[in-house]
C-alpha positions in Angstrom: 198.6 267.3 253.6 198.3 267.5 257.4 194.6 268.4 257.1 194.1 265.4 254.7 195.9 263.2 257.2 193.5 264.2 260.0 190.4 263.5 257.9 190.2 259.7 258.6 190.6 260.5 262.3 187.7 263.0 262.2 185.5 260.6 260.3 186.3 257.9 262.9 185.4 260.2 265.7 182.2 261.2 264.0 181.2 257.5 263.6 182.0 256.8 267.2 179.5 259.5 268.3 176.7 257.9 266.3 174.3 255.7 268.3 174.9 252.0 267.8 172.0 250.1 266.2 169.5 248.9 268.8 169.5 245.2 269.5 166.3 243.5 268.5 167.0 239.9 269.5 168.5 238.3 272.6 168.4 234.6 273.6 170.0 233.3 276.8 169.1 229.7 277.7 165.3 229.2 277.6 164.6 233.0 277.7 164.0 234.7 274.3 163.4 238.4 273.6 162.9 239.6 270.1 161.1 242.4 268.2 158.5 241.4 265.6 159.9 242.3 262.2 157.9 242.8 259.0 159.8 240.2 257.0 159.9 237.5 259.6 157.4 234.9 260.8 155.1 236.1 263.6 154.4 233.8 266.5 150.9 235.2 267.0 148.4 236.3 264.4 147.6 239.8 265.7 151.2 240.9 266.3 152.4 243.9 264.3 155.9 244.9 263.3 157.5 246.8 266.3 155.8 244.6 269.0 158.1 242.7 271.3 157.9 239.1 272.3 159.4 237.9 275.6 159.1 234.3 276.5 160.5 231.5 278.6 159.9 227.8 278.3 156.5 228.1 280.0 155.3 231.7 279.7 154.9 234.2 276.9 154.1 237.9 276.9 153.7 240.5 274.1 154.5 244.1 274.7 153.5 247.1 272.5 156.3 248.6 270.5 157.2 252.2 269.7 155.1 252.2 266.5 152.0 250.6 267.9 149.1 252.9 267.1 146.2 250.6 266.3 145.0 250.2 269.9 146.5 253.5 271.1 148.6 251.4 273.4 151.5 253.2 274.9 155.0 251.7 274.2 155.7 249.0 276.8 152.0 248.2 277.4 151.4 244.5 278.0 149.2 243.3 275.2 149.0 239.5 275.8 150.0 236.9 278.4 149.7 233.2 277.7 150.8 229.8 278.7 153.0 228.4 276.0 151.6 224.9 276.5 148.0 226.0 275.9 146.4 228.2 273.3 143.5 229.1 275.6 143.0 232.8 276.3 144.4 234.2 279.5 142.1 235.8 282.1 144.1 239.0 281.7 143.5 241.1 278.5 146.4 243.5 279.0 148.2 246.0 281.2 148.5 249.7 280.4 151.0 251.8 282.5 150.5 255.4 283.3 152.3 258.4 284.8 150.3 261.4 286.2 150.8 264.6 288.0 147.8 264.9 290.3 144.8 264.0 288.2 146.5 264.8 284.8 147.9 261.8 283.0 151.0 262.4 280.9 151.9 261.1 277.5 155.6 260.6 276.8 157.2 263.2 274.5 159.7 260.5 273.4 160.2 256.8 274.1 162.6 254.1 273.1 162.5 250.3 273.5 165.6 248.2 273.2 166.9 244.7 274.1 169.6 244.8 276.7 171.4 242.3 278.9 171.0 242.9 282.6 172.9 240.4 284.8 173.1 238.1 281.8 169.3 238.2 281.5 167.5 239.3 278.3 165.7 242.5 279.2 163.4 244.8 277.3 164.1 248.3 278.4 161.7 251.2 277.9 163.1 254.7 278.3 160.5 257.5 278.1 160.8 261.2 278.6 157.9 263.3 279.9 158.1 267.1 279.5 155.1 269.3 280.2 154.7 272.8 281.6 158.3 272.8 282.8 158.2 269.4 284.5 160.7 266.9 283.0 160.8 263.2 284.0 162.7 260.2 282.8 161.1 256.8 283.2 163.0 253.6 282.8 161.1 250.3 282.9 162.8 246.9 282.5 160.8 243.7 281.6 162.5 240.4 282.1 162.0 236.7 282.9 164.1 234.1 284.6 164.3 230.4 283.8 162.2 228.1 285.9 159.8 230.8 287.2 156.5 231.6 285.6 156.7 235.3 286.1 157.4 238.5 284.3 159.6 241.0 286.3 158.6 244.7 285.8 161.1 247.1 287.3 160.2 250.8 287.1 162.2 253.9 288.0 161.1 257.5 287.5 163.6 260.4 288.0 163.0 264.1 288.3 165.3 265.9 285.8 164.0 269.4 286.7 165.6 272.0 288.9 162.5 272.2 291.0 160.3 269.8 293.0 157.6 268.0 291.1 154.4 267.8 293.0 151.9 264.9 293.3 153.6 262.4 291.0 151.6 259.2 290.6 152.2 256.2 288.5 150.8 252.7 288.2 149.1 250.2 286.0 145.6 249.4 284.7 144.9 245.7 284.5 142.1 244.8 282.0 140.6 241.4 282.7 138.8 238.8 280.5 135.6 236.8 281.1 136.2 236.2 284.8 136.1 238.9 287.5 139.4 239.4 289.4 139.9 238.6 293.1 142.1 240.3 295.7 142.6 239.2 299.3 140.9 241.6 301.7 138.9 243.2 298.8 137.2 240.1 297.4 135.7 239.7 294.0 135.5 242.8 291.8 131.7 243.5 291.8 131.7 247.1 292.7 133.9 250.2 292.8 136.3 249.5 295.7 139.8 250.2 296.9 142.2 249.0 299.4 145.5 247.2 300.1 146.1 243.6 299.1 149.2 241.4 298.6 148.0 240.4 295.1 145.2 240.5 292.5 144.4 237.8 290.0 141.9 235.9 288.0 141.5 232.4 286.6 140.1 231.1 283.3 140.2 227.6 282.0 142.7 226.5 284.7 145.2 229.3 283.9 145.7 232.0 286.5 147.3 235.4 286.1 148.2 237.6 289.0 150.0 240.9 289.8 152.0 241.4 293.0 154.8 243.5 294.4 158.3 241.9 294.7 158.8 243.2 298.2 156.6 242.6 301.2 154.5 245.8 300.8 150.9 245.3 299.6 149.5 246.7 296.4 147.3 249.7 296.6 144.3 248.6 294.4 141.3 250.3 293.0 138.5 248.3 291.4 137.0 250.7 288.9 133.9 250.5 286.8 132.0 252.0 284.0 129.1 253.9 285.5 126.1 254.6 283.2 124.0 256.8 285.5 122.7 254.3 288.1 124.2 251.1 286.5 127.6 249.7 287.1 129.8 247.5 284.9 133.2 246.3 286.4 136.2 247.8 284.6 139.9 248.0 285.1 141.9 247.1 288.2 144.2 250.0 288.9 147.5 249.4 290.8 148.3 252.8 292.1 151.4 254.3 293.7 150.2 257.1 296.0 151.0 260.7 295.0 154.4 261.9 296.1 156.6 265.0 295.7 159.9 264.4 294.0 162.9 266.7 294.7 165.3 267.6 291.9 167.5 264.6 290.9 165.5 262.3 293.1 163.7 259.2 291.9 161.1 256.6 292.8 161.2 253.0 291.9 159.3 249.7 292.3 159.6 246.0 291.4 156.5 244.2 290.5 155.7 240.7 289.2 153.2 239.2 286.9 152.6 235.5 287.5 151.1 233.2 284.8 150.4 229.8 286.3 148.5 226.6 285.5 145.9 226.1 288.3 143.7 228.3 290.4 143.9 231.3 292.7 145.3 229.1 295.5 148.3 228.4 293.2 148.8 232.1 292.8 148.6 232.6 296.5 151.2 229.9 297.0 153.5 231.4 294.4 153.3 234.8 296.0 154.0 233.4 299.5 157.0 231.4 298.3 158.4 234.4 296.5 158.1 236.5 299.6 159.4 233.7 301.9 156.1 233.6 303.8 155.4 230.3 305.7 152.6 228.4 303.9 150.2 225.9 305.6 148.2 223.8 303.2 144.7 223.5 304.6 142.6 220.6 303.4 138.9 221.4 303.2 136.4 218.5 302.8 133.2 219.6 301.1 130.0 217.6 301.7 126.8 217.8 299.7 128.3 219.1 296.4 128.4 215.8 294.5 125.8 217.1 291.9 126.4 220.8 292.3 130.1 221.8 292.5 130.7 224.3 295.2 133.2 227.1 295.9 134.9 227.4 299.3 135.3 230.9 300.5 137.7 231.8 303.3 137.7 235.1 305.2 139.4 236.4 308.3 137.5 236.2 311.5 136.3 239.8 311.0 135.0 239.1 307.4 137.8 240.2 305.1 138.2 238.0 302.0 141.2 235.8 301.9 140.8 233.2 299.2 138.3 231.3 297.1 138.6 227.8 295.8 137.7 226.5 292.3 134.3 224.7 292.2 134.7 221.2 293.7 132.5 218.3 294.4 134.5 216.9 297.3 137.7 218.6 298.4 139.9 221.7 298.2 143.4 222.5 299.4 144.1 226.2 300.3 147.5 227.7 301.2 147.1 230.0 304.2 149.3 231.9 306.7 148.8 231.6 310.5 145.6 233.2 311.8 141.9 232.8 312.6 139.6 232.2 309.7 136.0 231.3 308.7 135.1 229.1 305.8 131.8 228.3 304.1 130.6 226.9 300.7 128.4 228.3 298.0 127.1 227.0 294.7 124.9 228.3 292.0 121.2 228.0 292.9 122.0 226.7 296.4 121.6 228.1 299.8 124.9 229.1 301.5 126.5 226.6 303.8 127.0 227.3 307.6 130.2 229.1 308.4 133.0 227.1 310.1 135.6 228.8 312.2 139.2 227.5 312.4 142.7 228.5 313.2 146.1 228.0 311.5 148.8 228.0 314.1 152.3 229.5 313.6 155.0 227.0 312.6 152.4 224.4 311.5 153.7 222.4 308.5 150.3 220.9 307.9 146.8 221.3 309.1 143.9 219.1 310.1 141.2 219.1 307.5 138.1 221.1 308.2 134.7 220.1 307.0 132.1 222.3 305.4 128.7 221.4 304.0 126.4 222.6 301.2 122.8 222.5 302.3 120.7 219.9 300.5 119.7 221.2 297.2 117.0 220.7 294.6 116.8 221.1 290.8 114.5 222.3 288.1 114.0 221.5 284.4 112.3 224.0 282.1 111.3 223.1 278.5 109.8 225.5 276.0 108.3 224.9 272.6 106.8 227.1 269.8 103.1 226.5 270.3 102.4 227.7 266.7 104.6 225.0 265.2 102.8 221.8 264.4 105.9 219.8 265.3 106.4 221.7 268.6 109.9 222.8 267.8 112.1 223.9 270.7 112.1 227.6 271.3 115.2 229.6 272.6 113.9 231.4 275.7 115.0 233.3 278.8 113.8 231.7 282.1 113.3 234.0 285.1 113.1 232.4 288.5 111.8 234.4 291.5 111.3 233.2 295.0 107.8 233.3 296.5 108.1 234.4 300.1 109.5 233.1 302.4 111.7 231.6 299.6 114.3 234.1 298.6 115.3 234.8 295.0 118.0 232.4 293.9 121.4 233.2 292.7 121.8 231.0 289.7 125.3 232.2 288.7 127.4 235.3 288.0 125.7 238.0 285.9 127.6 237.1 282.8 126.8 233.4 282.4 123.9 232.3 280.1 123.7 229.0 282.0 122.8 230.9 285.1 123.0 234.7 285.8 121.3 236.2 288.9 117.7 235.0 288.7 117.8 234.1 285.0 118.9 231.2 282.7 119.1 231.3 278.9 117.9 228.1 277.3 119.4 228.3 273.8 118.0 224.9 272.8 114.6 225.4 274.6 115.5 223.2 277.6 117.5 224.1 280.8 118.4 222.0 283.8 119.7 224.0 286.8 120.1 223.7 290.6 118.0 225.7 293.0 117.5 225.6 296.8 114.4 223.9 298.1 111.5 226.2 298.1 108.6 227.7 296.1 109.3 229.7 292.9 107.5 231.6 290.2 109.0 230.7 286.9 108.5 233.0 283.9 109.5 231.9 280.4 109.8 234.6 277.7 111.0 235.1 274.1 110.9 238.9 273.6 108.0 241.3 273.3 106.4 239.7 270.2 105.6 236.6 272.1 103.4 235.4 274.9 105.0 234.5 278.3 104.3 231.5 280.5 104.3 231.5 284.3 104.2 228.6 286.6 104.5 228.3 290.4 106.7 225.4 291.3 107.7 223.8 294.7 110.9 221.8 294.7 112.4 219.7 297.5 115.6 217.6 297.9 113.7 214.6 296.4 111.2 216.4 294.0 112.6 218.1 290.9 110.6 220.9 289.5 109.3 220.2 286.0 108.0 223.1 283.9 106.8 222.4 280.3 105.4 225.4 278.5 104.5 226.6 275.0 104.7 230.2 273.8 102.9 231.6 270.8 103.8 234.5 268.5 101.2 237.0 269.8 102.4 239.9 267.6 103.9 238.5 264.4 105.7 241.2 262.6 106.2 239.8 259.1 108.5 241.8 257.0 110.1 243.4 260.1 113.5 242.6 261.7 114.2 243.0 265.4 117.7 244.5 265.7 120.1 245.1 268.6 122.6 247.6 267.2 124.7 248.2 270.4 125.7 245.2 272.5 128.9 243.9 274.2 130.7 240.7 274.9 134.1 239.8 276.4 136.2 241.3 273.6 135.1 244.6 275.3 137.2 245.4 278.3 134.1 245.9 280.5 132.1 242.8 279.6 132.6 239.2 280.7 129.9 237.6 278.5 131.4 235.1 276.1 130.4 235.7 272.4 128.7 232.3 272.5 126.5 233.3 275.5 125.9 236.7 273.9 124.5 235.1 270.8 122.3 232.9 272.9 121.0 235.8 274.9 120.0 237.7 271.7 118.3 234.8 270.0 116.4 234.0 273.3 114.9 237.5 273.1 113.8 237.1 269.4 116.5 239.4 268.0 117.1 238.6 264.3 120.0 240.9 263.5 122.8 242.3 265.7 126.0 244.2 265.5 128.8 243.1 267.9 129.9 246.6 268.9 132.9 245.9 271.1 135.0 248.8 272.6 137.7 249.5 270.0 137.6 245.9 268.9 135.9 244.7 265.7 133.3 242.3 267.0 132.6 238.8 265.6 129.7 236.4 266.4 130.7 233.6 264.0 131.7 231.3 266.9 128.4 231.8 268.8 126.3 231.4 265.7 128.2 228.3 264.6 127.6 226.6 268.0 123.9 227.4 268.1 121.4 224.4 268.2 120.2 223.2 264.8 116.6 223.6 266.1 117.0 227.4 265.3 115.8 227.5 261.7 117.1 231.0 261.0 120.3 231.7 263.0 121.2 235.2 264.3 122.2 237.5 261.4 125.1 239.9 262.2 127.6 242.2 260.6 131.1 243.0 262.1 131.0 246.3 264.0 132.9 248.4 266.5 132.2 251.0 269.2 134.9 253.6 268.9 135.5 254.5 272.5 137.5 257.7 273.1 137.7 257.5 277.0 141.6 257.5 276.8 141.8 260.7 274.9 143.1 263.7 276.8 139.7 265.1 275.7 137.2 262.3 275.4 134.6 262.8 272.7 132.1 260.0 273.5 131.3 256.6 272.0 130.5 256.0 268.3 129.3 252.8 266.6 130.3 251.9 263.1 128.4 249.1 261.3 129.2 247.3 259.3 132.9 247.6 259.8 134.9 244.9 258.0 138.0 243.8 260.0 141.5 244.1 258.6 143.1 240.7 258.2 145.9 240.3 260.7 145.4 243.6 262.4 145.2 243.8 266.2 141.6 243.9 267.4 140.5 243.8 263.7 141.9 247.2 263.0 139.3 249.6 264.4 139.3 253.3 263.5 141.8 255.5 265.5 140.5 256.4 268.9 143.4 258.1 270.8 144.7 261.6 269.9 142.0 262.1 267.3 139.0 264.4 266.8 135.5 263.2 265.9 136.1 264.4 262.3 139.1 262.2 262.0 137.3 259.2 263.5 134.4 259.6 261.1 136.7 260.1 258.1 138.6 256.9 259.0 135.4 255.0 259.4 134.1 256.1 256.0 137.3 255.0 254.3 137.0 251.5 255.7 133.2 251.3 255.4 131.9 253.8 252.8 128.3 252.6 253.1 128.5 252.0 256.9 126.3 253.8 259.5 128.0 255.9 262.1 125.9 256.1 265.2 126.3 258.4 268.2 125.7 256.3 271.3 124.1 257.6 274.5 124.8 261.3 273.5 124.0 262.7 277.0 125.3 259.9 279.2 127.7 260.8 282.0 130.5 260.8 282.8 132.3 262.1 279.7 130.9 259.5 277.3 128.1 261.5 275.8 129.1 263.3 272.5 126.5 266.1 272.9 127.5 266.9 276.5 131.2 266.7 275.9 131.1 269.1 272.9 128.5 271.4 274.4 125.9 270.9 271.6 122.9 273.2 271.8 120.3 271.3 269.9 118.1 274.4 269.6 120.7 276.0 267.3 122.6 272.9 266.1 125.8 274.5 267.2 128.4 273.3 269.7 130.8 275.0 272.1 133.6 272.8 270.9 134.9 273.5 267.4 135.7 269.7 267.3 132.0 268.9 267.0 131.3 267.2 263.7 127.7 266.7 262.5 128.5 264.2 259.8 127.2 261.1 261.6 124.2 259.1 260.4 122.3 257.9 263.5 121.6 258.8 267.1 120.9 256.2 269.8 117.9 257.9 271.3 116.9 255.0 273.6 119.7 253.2 275.4 119.0 250.1 277.5 120.3 251.7 280.7 117.3 254.0 280.6 114.7 251.2 280.3 113.1 252.4 283.5 113.8 256.1 283.1 111.4 257.5 280.6 112.5 261.1 281.3 115.9 260.3 279.9 114.4 258.7 276.8 112.2 261.8 276.4 115.3 264.0 276.7 117.0 262.0 273.9 113.8 262.3 271.8 113.9 266.1 272.3 117.5 266.3 271.3 116.9 264.3 268.2 113.8 266.0 267.0 115.4 269.4 267.6 118.2 268.4 265.3 115.6 267.1 262.8 113.9 270.5 262.9 117.3 272.1 261.8 117.2 269.9 258.7 119.5 267.1 259.9 117.9 263.8 258.8 119.4 261.5 261.4 118.1 258.0 262.0 116.8 257.2 265.5 117.8 253.9 267.0 117.4 252.1 270.3 119.7 249.4 271.6 120.3 247.5 274.8 124.0 248.4 275.3 124.0 245.2 277.3 127.3 244.2 278.9 125.9 241.3 281.0 123.3 238.6 280.8 121.3 239.6 283.9 120.1 243.1 284.7 121.3 244.7 281.4 118.8 243.0 279.1 119.8 242.1 275.5 117.2 243.2 273.1 115.6 245.8 275.3 115.1 248.2 273.7 115.4 247.2 270.0 115.1 248.8 266.6 112.5 247.3 264.4 113.4 247.6 260.7 110.9 247.2 257.9 112.2 245.3 254.8 110.8 245.8 251.4 108.6 243.1 249.9 110.7 240.1 248.9 113.6 241.0 251.1 114.9 238.8 253.9 116.9 239.2 257.1 119.6 237.2 255.5 120.1 240.0 253.0 122.2 242.2 255.3 122.6 245.1 252.8 118.8 245.2 252.6 118.5 245.5 256.4 121.0 248.3 256.6 119.6 250.0 253.6 116.1 250.0 255.2 117.5 251.4 258.4 119.4 254.1 256.6 116.2 255.1 254.9 114.5 255.5 258.3 112.0 252.6 257.8 112.2 251.7 261.5 110.7 252.3 264.9 112.3 251.8 268.4 110.6 249.9 271.2 111.0 248.3 274.5 107.8 246.4 274.0 104.8 247.9 272.0 104.8 247.4 268.3 104.1 250.9 266.8 103.2 251.5 263.1 102.6 254.9 261.5 101.7 256.1 258.1 100.9 259.6 256.9 98.7 259.7 253.8 99.6 256.1 253.4 103.4 256.6 253.6 105.6 255.0 256.3 108.7 256.5 257.8 111.4 256.6 255.2 109.0 257.6 252.4 108.3 261.3 252.0 104.8 262.8 251.6 104.6 265.5 248.9 102.5 268.5 249.7 101.6 271.5 247.7 101.4 273.7 250.8 99.8 273.7 254.3 97.1 271.0 254.2 95.3 268.3 256.2 97.0 265.0 256.3 95.8 261.6 257.6 98.0 260.0 260.3 97.2 256.4 260.9 98.6 254.9 264.1 98.5 251.2 265.0 99.7 249.8 268.4 100.0 246.1 269.1 101.3 244.3 272.2 101.4 240.8 273.7 98.8 240.0 276.4 101.2 240.5 279.3 102.0 244.1 278.4 100.0 247.3 279.0 99.9 250.4 276.8 98.0 253.5 277.9 99.0 256.5 275.8 99.7 257.4 272.2 101.1 260.7 271.0 101.5 262.2 267.6 104.3 264.8 267.4 104.7 267.4 264.6 108.2 268.9 264.4 108.9 267.4 267.8 106.0 269.1 269.6 103.1 267.0 270.8 100.1 267.6 268.5 97.8 264.9 269.7 97.7 262.9 273.0 95.3 259.9 273.0 94.4 257.4 275.6 94.6 253.7 274.7 91.6 251.6 275.9 92.3 248.8 278.4 92.7 245.4 276.8 94.9 242.4 276.5 94.3 241.5 272.8 97.0 241.9 270.1 95.5 245.2 268.7 95.5 247.9 271.3 95.0 251.0 269.2 94.0 251.7 265.6 93.0 255.2 264.6 93.4 257.8 261.9 93.9 261.3 263.0 93.6 264.4 260.8 96.5 266.9 261.3 97.7 270.0 259.5 101.1 269.8 258.0 103.3 271.8 255.6 106.3 271.0 253.4 109.4 270.6 255.6 107.4 269.3 258.5 107.9 265.8 260.0 105.5 263.7 262.0 106.3 260.8 264.3 104.4 258.8 266.9 105.1 257.5 270.4 103.4 254.9 272.6 104.0 254.1 276.2 102.7 252.0 279.1 102.9 252.2 282.9 106.1 252.4 285.0 107.4 249.0 286.0 105.2 247.1 283.6 108.2 245.2 282.2 109.2 243.9 285.6 107.6 240.6 284.9 110.3 239.8 282.2 113.0 242.3 283.2 113.4 241.9 287.0 114.7 244.9 289.0 114.4 247.1 285.9 111.3 249.2 286.7 111.0 249.0 283.0 108.5 251.0 280.9 106.9 249.9 277.6 107.9 252.7 275.3 108.1 253.0 271.5 108.6 255.8 269.0 108.8 255.8 265.2 111.2 257.5 262.9 109.7 260.5 261.1 107.5 260.8 258.1 108.7 263.9 256.2 106.6 266.3 254.3 108.2 267.5 251.1 107.4 270.1 248.5 105.2 268.6 245.8 106.6 268.8 242.3 104.9 271.4 240.1 
């Protein structure tokens, strides 16, 4: 009986040792913290069960939960930040936190998120354990808000739980931005790889500003990173880095950081950071002259040239919060010359400042109108306009590289007409609509009182009836490394004569519906597109490269459209998941030799001579290879290398489709539609029949080009249709090359099984037909024949400035098969 009497006590003790259920909701005053549950309403469409929502009266953030696997986001990653009063997207896409020993990033072996009260404040607490090779760390990170302040507090503490010193501990955050480039005092705008100390970093979009700073007076250590494709650079993350430190047993490191989300501009962020830190603020009025018709940006630097602050575009006045010191200010505007610098000083203890005056030099403007010369009614033609200065007039800067309304030296005129500012001077204006069309060039002088007027007509010099121009790898702002809006991306594609495209965003299922819906009614056949994704494995401990999947239907309600898994997976698992979602889709290996660590063939150590790879993870079950990537538009040797890889695999019996795509991340200098894949539809089929386009591509009825139109038949059969042979025999290879008048083609090659069998010179000429010949060759069953055509280095410079671009084309193969007996 005594034992029975003790049983309730033992049960009670056992229950006491069980962990209490984690709290999932806390509300104190205007601050609410709650976990997204499967059976409850979700405040945002793309939230999934397990995510956490933290919001005050004005600001809302979403953080990744323990079960978040769709994006590969680590628990506690910041997924969204928004102003509760406005549905507009924020300039910050997200924040991913990391812990590393030296250069090796660690993944937590366990993690837990829970709602706790800290000083009566609802707080989301992340507790994560890291255990690797004998090193054991515990990370605690608290996320909280306070009423009345538009800020998220992020408090991080990492403790060494080992019995030995942990060497070279690093931790920090990666900030992924939206359409607009971030700015940091002393570093300036993120336009290159750069690093340094700064009190804050932030960006603004649609009058909503998001910034990151440290709660104390110590500056942030920032690294502006980028995606480097050989010699081309695309801005990427901003890394907030805590320098490597050794951590003794039982010791810890900690930091307190803030994320501000404010209505207004960068000056409002600067003011908020100063007020938080208790730094005296002097409001400097700046009067801007000459910007009534062309809003200008005021830039302030220190006397020795370090960036301090930039204003939003203004036509008359700006107010900038500054600390005491000596400064220089000037104004800039798209298409305008830079104003003269004005030096000034803000004195200690000043509660106000005398206004300074800056002036924008007198400007000019230009209007360009383009029509389809072949159309009896002269319909407006979507075009790209390139404006180059004729010495001594310098090239203009018409806007940032990601804006269709003005990017570097180009403007995209989606409706056939563009009005834009330029500085007075003399310019050569080139109007183009892709390589099937003529171009028009005019030399124009503009002054403060004389607007430049350019009216041109373009004609379809090389009409390709039955063919569809496709760009199968292109990016817009849903990708972390592009700031082109989907609307501008659609405009850039249509202006180059692209008829079909796949929005292959990095780990986001792309969508062009908004851009197509807003396109001018003058475009009789709008851009055709299918949802797609570029599976990007850069965050894997072992990256495998980049893989397109098209079409890839989005999952309703899934974050980022529900792309295939891309973290902690092998290529085989990626391909298998893609096949489940898109059984008839095409899996394309992108830029297979591109550095660093984004080329599948390089990463897996593929030997194309044997078809075998060093890595056992190599999986050959893809469908297409991007042989010609737009980053190689001026590097024929790289294209030829890709051609050799592809034909070597063909020789091993792998019938892969060859494609060419722009991989454009910008409007200027990464040119949409160059190169492109030309796909041949069957008689009666149309570009609006998307399955027909993809079926023709899968069959190999396609050629790749940056300019020349290249047609090949062998014994009357085009690529995609086999030629039956009874044995080794002579075959007739018919090659046709066409080009617009402004393009040159000098060489044609016929390749059998990848080797050059015939090299032929193309006569000089500017007519549509450049080459038309039938060549007798010997071939056997199992052989394949393809053709290439090329022009001189730099010949595309007239339409692709600073590209050194080469006209280059190659066909998919015509296969010889064993004739039936």
